[in-house]
C-alpha positions as CSV (number, residue, x, y, z in Angstrom):
1,M,0.0,0.0,0.0
2,K,2.9,2.4,0.8
3,I,4.4,1.8,-2.6
4,L,1.1,2.6,-4.3
5,Q,1.0,5.9,-2.4
6,K,4.6,6.8,-3.2
7,L,3.9,6.2,-6.9
8,F,0.4,7.7,-7.1
9,L,1.1,11.1,-5.5
10,P,4.0,12.1,-7.8
11,F,2.1,10.8,-10.8
12,L,-0.9,12.9,-9.8
13,L,1.3,16.0,-9.3
14,I,2.9,15.6,-12.7
15,L,-0.4,15.2,-14.4
16,I,-1.8,18.4,-12.8
17,V,1.3,20.3,-13.8
18,F,1.0,18.9,-17.4
19,I,-2.7,19.9,-17.7
20,I,-2.0,23.4,-16.4
21,Y,1.0,23.8,-18.8
22,T,-0.8,22.6,-21.9
23,T,-3.9,24.7,-21.1
24,Y,-2.0,27.9,-20.5
25,F,0.9,27.6,-23.0
26,G,-0.3,24.9,-25.5
27,S,-2.9,27.0,-27.5
28,K,-0.4,29.7,-28.7
29,G,-0.5,29.9,-32.4
30,V,-3.6,27.7,-32.9
31,P,-6.5,29.7,-34.5
32,G,-9.8,30.0,-32.7
33,D,-13.3,29.7,-34.1
34,F,-15.6,32.6,-35.1
35,S,-18.7,30.5,-34.4
36,G,-18.1,31.0,-30.6
37,F,-19.1,34.7,-31.1
38,D,-22.6,36.1,-31.0
39,T,-23.2,39.0,-33.4
40,N,-25.8,40.3,-31.0
41,N,-23.3,40.6,-28.2
42,N,-20.7,43.4,-28.0
43,A,-18.7,41.8,-25.2
44,N,-15.0,41.6,-26.2
45,K,-13.4,38.1,-26.3
46,E,-10.1,36.9,-27.5
47,I,-9.5,34.9,-30.6
48,R,-6.4,33.9,-32.5
49,V,-6.8,34.2,-36.3
50,L,-4.5,33.5,-39.3
51,V,-3.7,36.6,-41.3
52,V,-4.7,36.4,-45.0
53,H,-1.9,38.5,-46.4
54,E,-3.0,37.7,-50.0
55,K,-6.0,40.0,-49.6
56,G,-3.9,42.9,-48.4
57,V,-4.1,45.4,-45.6
58,E,-5.9,48.8,-45.8
59,Q,-4.8,51.4,-43.4
60,N,-6.9,54.5,-42.7
61,A,-4.7,56.9,-40.8
62,S,-7.5,59.5,-40.4
63,A,-9.8,57.0,-38.7
64,G,-6.9,55.3,-36.9
65,T,-7.9,51.9,-38.1
66,A,-6.6,49.1,-40.4
67,M,-8.6,46.4,-42.2
68,F,-7.3,42.9,-43.2
69,F,-8.8,39.5,-43.5
70,G,-8.6,36.9,-40.8
71,R,-9.2,33.1,-41.1
72,D,-10.3,30.9,-38.2
73,S,-9.7,27.2,-37.6
74,K,-12.6,26.2,-39.8
75,G,-11.4,28.3,-42.8
76,V,-14.1,31.0,-42.3
77,E,-12.7,34.4,-43.3
78,Y,-13.9,37.8,-42.0
79,P,-12.7,41.3,-42.6
80,V,-11.0,42.4,-39.3
81,Q,-11.0,46.1,-38.2
82,V,-8.2,46.9,-35.8
83,P,-6.8,50.1,-34.2
84,L,-3.5,51.5,-35.5
85,P,-0.7,51.0,-35.1
86,L,-0.2,47.4,-36.3
87,P,2.5,45.3,-34.7
88,D,5.9,46.2,-36.2
89,N,6.4,42.8,-37.9
90,F,2.8,42.4,-39.0
91,S,3.7,41.6,-42.6
92,Q,5.7,38.5,-41.4
93,L,3.1,37.3,-38.8
94,E,1.1,34.1,-39.7
95,S,-1.4,34.7,-36.9
96,V,-2.4,37.4,-34.4
97,L,-4.4,37.5,-31.2
98,L,-7.4,39.8,-31.3
99,K,-9.7,41.0,-28.6
100,G,-13.0,42.2,-29.9
101,H,-16.5,41.2,-31.0
102,L,-18.1,40.0,-34.2
103,H,-20.5,42.0,-36.3
104,K,-22.5,40.5,-39.1
105,D,-20.1,41.7,-41.8
106,H,-16.7,42.1,-39.9
107,F,-14.8,41.5,-36.7
108,H,-14.2,44.6,-34.7
109,A,-11.0,44.3,-32.6
110,V,-10.1,46.7,-29.8
111,E,-6.7,45.2,-29.4
112,I,-4.2,43.3,-31.6
113,T,-1.1,41.4,-30.3
114,E,1.3,38.8,-31.7
């Protein structure tokens, strides 16, 4: 019985650390899903999207915004409106983390990070 306790407790501790690590660090770079957003809800949530560089980026300095297309994990693309300035290395980024809400025709982000 003592041997079982000596093996079980360290295994349980390692399992808990592994679960916390994969939950916190494991999802970096993996795109989210736009279907988790409600167009009738303006609450800001985070989502990681792939940047569709082929469709270009439009910057409107007078409005302080930029528009580009973002693709989620299911391949759904939405125009994304973000505040300027864009991250310095935006043209090299494959994905970005957005915080915002979904409208019927675009995603309005209040924050953009790598």
